[in-house]
Every structure is written in C-alpha cells, then in structure tokens.
C-alpha positions in Angstrom: -13.6 20.2 -2.6 -11.3 17.8 -0.7 -11.2 14.3 -2.3 -11.6 11.3 -0.1 -8.2 9.5 0.4 -8.0 5.9 -0.5 -4.6 4.4 0.3 -3.2 1.6 -1.9 -0.5 -1.0 -1.5 0.5 -4.4 -3.0 2.6 -7.4 -1.9 4.5 -9.6 -4.4 6.6 -12.7 -4.6 9.6 -10.7 -5.7 10.8 -8.1 -8.2 11.0 -10.0 -11.5 8.5 -9.9 -14.4 7.5 -13.5 -13.6 6.8 -12.8 -9.9 3.2 -12.4 -8.9 1.0 -10.0 -6.9 0.0 -11.8 -3.7 -2.1 -9.1 -2.0 -3.7 -5.8 -2.8 -5.0 -3.6 -0.1 -7.1 -0.4 0.1 -7.6 1.8 3.2 -11.1 3.4 2.9 -12.8 5.6 5.5 -14.7 2.6 7.0 -11.7 0.3 7.3 -9.5 -1.8 5.0 -10.2 -4.0 2.0 -7.6 -6.7 1.2 -7.6 -9.2 -1.6 -5.1 -12.0 -1.1 -4.2 -14.8 -3.5 -3.4 -18.2 -2.0 -1.8 -20.1 -4.9 -4.6 -22.6 -4.7 -4.1 -23.3 -1.0 -6.6 -23.2 1.8 -7.1 -19.8 3.6 -10.6 -20.2 5.1 -9.8 -18.7 8.5 -7.7 -15.8 7.4 -10.4 -13.2 8.0 -11.0 -14.3 11.6 -7.3 -14.4 12.3 -6.8 -10.8 10.9 -9.8 -9.4 12.8 -8.1 -10.3 16.1 -4.9 -8.4 15.2 -6.0 -5.2 13.4 -7.8 -2.5 15.4 -10.0 -1.5 12.4 -12.5 -3.4 10.3 -10.7 -5.5 7.7 -12.6 -7.2 4.9 -10.6 -10.0 3.4 -11.3 -12.2 0.4 -9.0 -15.0 -0.6 -8.5 -15.9 -4.3 -6.9 -19.1 -5.7 -4.9 -17.3 -8.4 -3.4 -14.0 -9.3 -5.9 -13.7 -12.2 -8.8 -14.2 -9.8 -7.4 -11.6 -7.5 -7.1 -9.0 -10.3 -10.6 -9.7 -11.4 -11.9 -9.1 -7.9 -9.8 -5.9 -7.6 -11.3 -4.7 -10.9 -14.8 -5.2 -9.7 -14.0 -3.3 -6.5 -12.4 -0.4 -8.2 -15.3 -0.1 -10.6 -17.9 -0.1 -7.8 -15.9 1.9 -5.2 -13.4 4.2 -6.9 -14.5 5.1 -10.4 -16.7 8.2 -10.9 -16.4 9.0 -7.2 -14.7 11.8 -5.4 -11.7 9.8 -4.3 -7.9 10.3 -4.5 -5.9 7.1 -4.7 -2.6 7.5 -2.9 0.5 5.3 -2.3 3.8 5.9 -0.6 6.6 5.7 -3.2 4.4 3.7 -5.5 5.6 5.2 -8.7 9.3 4.5 -9.3 10.4 1.1 -10.3 12.1 -0.9 -7.5 12.4 2.2 -5.2 8.6 2.2 -5.2 7.1 -0.5 -7.4 3.4 -0.7 -6.8 2.1 0.8 -10.0 4.8 -0.4 -12.4 4.6 -3.9 -11.1 0.8 -3.8 -11.2 0.8 -2.7 -14.8 3.3 -5.3 -15.9 1.4 -8.2 -14.3 -1.9 -7.0 -15.8 -0.3 -6.7 -19.2 1.2 -10.2 -19.1 -2.2 -11.6 -18.1 -4.0 -9.4 -20.7 -6.3 -8.0 -18.0 -7.9 -4.6 -18.4 -6.4 -1.7 -16.3 -8.7 -1.2 -13.3 -8.0 2.4 -12.4 -10.0 4.3 -15.0 -11.2 7.8 -14.0 -9.2 7.7 -10.8 -7.0 10.6 -9.7 -3.7 9.5 -8.1 -0.9 11.0 -6.0 2.3 9.6 -4.7 2.8 10.7 -1.1 6.5 10.2 -0.8 7.5 13.5 -2.5 5.2 15.8 -0.4 6.0 13.9 2.9 9.8 13.9 2.5 10.1 17.4 1.0 7.6 19.3 3.1 8.2 17.6 6.5 11.4 17.2 8.5 12.1 13.4 8.6 15.7 13.7 9.9 16.4 11.8 13.1 19.6 12.2 15.1 21.3 9.9 17.6 24.7 9.6 19.3 27.3 7.5 17.7 28.8 6.6 21.0 32.1 8.5 20.7 33.3 12.1 20.6 32.2 12.6 17.0 28.8 13.8 18.2 25.5 12.9 16.6 24.6 10.9 13.5 21.8 12.2 11.3 19.6 10.0 9.1 17.0 11.2 6.7 14.2 8.7 6.8 12.5 7.7 3.6 10.8 4.4 4.2 7.1 4.2 5.0 7.4 2.6 8.4 10.2 5.0 9.5 8.5 8.2 8.3 5.2 7.1 9.8 6.7 6.4 13.2 8.3 9.8 13.2 5.4 11.9 12.0 2.4 9.9 13.3 1.5 8.1 16.5 2.9 4.8 15.4 -0.1 2.7 16.4 -0.4 0.8 13.2 3.2 -0.2 13.2 2.3 -2.5 16.1 0.0 -4.4 13.7 2.8 -5.2 11.3 4.2 -8.7 12.0 7.3 -8.0 9.8 10.4 -6.1 10.5 11.3 -6.0 6.8 8.9 -5.9 3.9 10.8 -8.7 2.2 9.3 -11.0 4.9 6.0 -10.9 2.9 7.6 -13.1 0.3 8.4 -15.8 2.9 5.0 -15.5 4.4 3.3 -16.2 1.1 5.6 -19.1 0.4 4.8 -20.7 3.8 1.1 -20.1 3.5 1.0 -17.6 6.4 -1.8 -15.6 4.8 -2.9 -13.8 8.0 0.6 -12.4 8.5 0.6 -11.3 4.9 -2.8 -9.6 5.1 -1.9 -7.9 8.5 1.3 -6.5 7.0 -0.6 -5.2 4.0 -3.3 -3.7 6.2 -0.6 -2.0 8.3 1.0 -0.5 5.2 -2.3 1.0 3.8 -3.3 2.3 7.2 0.1 4.0 7.6 -0.1 5.4 4.1 -3.6 6.8 4.8 -2.5 8.5 8.0 0.4 10.1 6.2 -1.9 11.3 3.5 -4.2 12.9 6.0 -1.2 14.5 7.7 -0.2 16.0 4.4 -3.8 17.3 3.8 -3.8 19.0 7.2 -0.5 20.8 6.8 0.2 21.1 3.0 -1.5 23.0 0.2 -3.2 21.2 -2.7 -0.5 22.4 -5.0 2.0 20.2 -3.1 0.3 17.1 -4.3 1.3 16.0 -7.8 -2.2 14.7 -8.8 -2.6 12.9 -12.1 -5.2 10.7 -13.8 -4.6 7.0 -14.0 -7.0 6.6 -16.9 -5.3 4.8 -19.8 -4.9 6.6 -23.1 -7.1 3.9 -24.8 -9.2 1.3 -23.1 -8.2 -2.2 -23.9 
C-alpha cells in the first residue's frame, strides 16, 4: 500500500527560542491548507489575495496569536492526518538550522505547553532520498579557460527547479526564504501564505518524484508519536 503524501512546511520570525511560528502549511491531494498568525493584525482579505496567485485551491485561515494557530493546526491534524493512510513529508525538516521545521515546532509547542499534534502520523524527510538518489549537480561556465563550475544543489527551490517543471516556483514572491520574516513584520500576509504554499507544493512534487523512481526502502519513515502523551 502506498501512503498518501502530505507535505508540511512552516514559516517563523527567526531562529531563536523566543521567535514564533507565523505560518504552517500542508499540501494535500485536493490543494493546500495554510494557517497564518497575524500578531493581532487584520488579515480579512488574505484568502482572496492568495487565490488570485496560486494555481491550486488554497484554504487559508488567519489566527491572532501563535497559540491560536497551534490549536487550529492540532484540530486539523486530528481530523485529517491521524489514523489515516498518510505520510507526512518535509524537505530538510529534521536537522536544526539546516532544516528546522520539526525541531522549531517542538520547541514552540513545549514553551507554550501545547500538546504535540502529530500522533500516529508516519513521517519522512525527503532531502536524503532526493539528494542521494538523484543527480542534482548543475554545471556552468566560469567565463575563463578554467572550464566549467559544478554546484551540488541542496535547497528546496533549486532542487525542485532542476528535477521538476518549476511551475510552483513562479508562485513564490520571495527570492530568499528569509524574506518571510520581513513579510510578517510588515503585515504582508498574502505574500507569506503564497511563499508557504509554494514550498509545500514543491515539497509534494519532489515526494511524488521520489515515489515514482525510488523504492520504499529509500525512505527513512518513522513515527512522530510521542513516547508519552502530555
């Protein structure tokens, strides 16, 4: 049985323990689900703004605080992910700083004393299978007699553009992921959501590519269930 891929990605205000999660996105077969926190600011038109920019259905809900966002994500995972035949995937979502989604998520939940939402959910990081089982080396001329320069791509956008059709990169309003911090600070929530949607859609496409060309044994699948429920 092949599990249904659900891609996952978060946006934050930075890397520190006091920084907050500003958006959480999931790419599901019927489209994208994004939860965005506004810091108490108005974001009434964010859904309509995003629908004009993303070529798939995106359901967006805005939440005034990080706590409210986490509570909504918990309800979603309980209804949509737990006890279902899904595989949650992220791209480089495991290692701290190099890929920070799960470590950052855990820390913020712990500091707010909120229950872990991913119970009975299998998970796999796509970065190892993509970078080890596909050729992601690009070459270009350096402009002199030295010949060509090789670069092994490891970032989500770069790998996606090389291995997939690149269509969802056009959705992303940012050149660098760090721009998501500025967008939140400035209240540009539609840009933040569009970036998050682009990332989960790129992650989903890379996951499907890996399923088409790699064996199940290449995926390091593990359970995200906590040892003891809080």
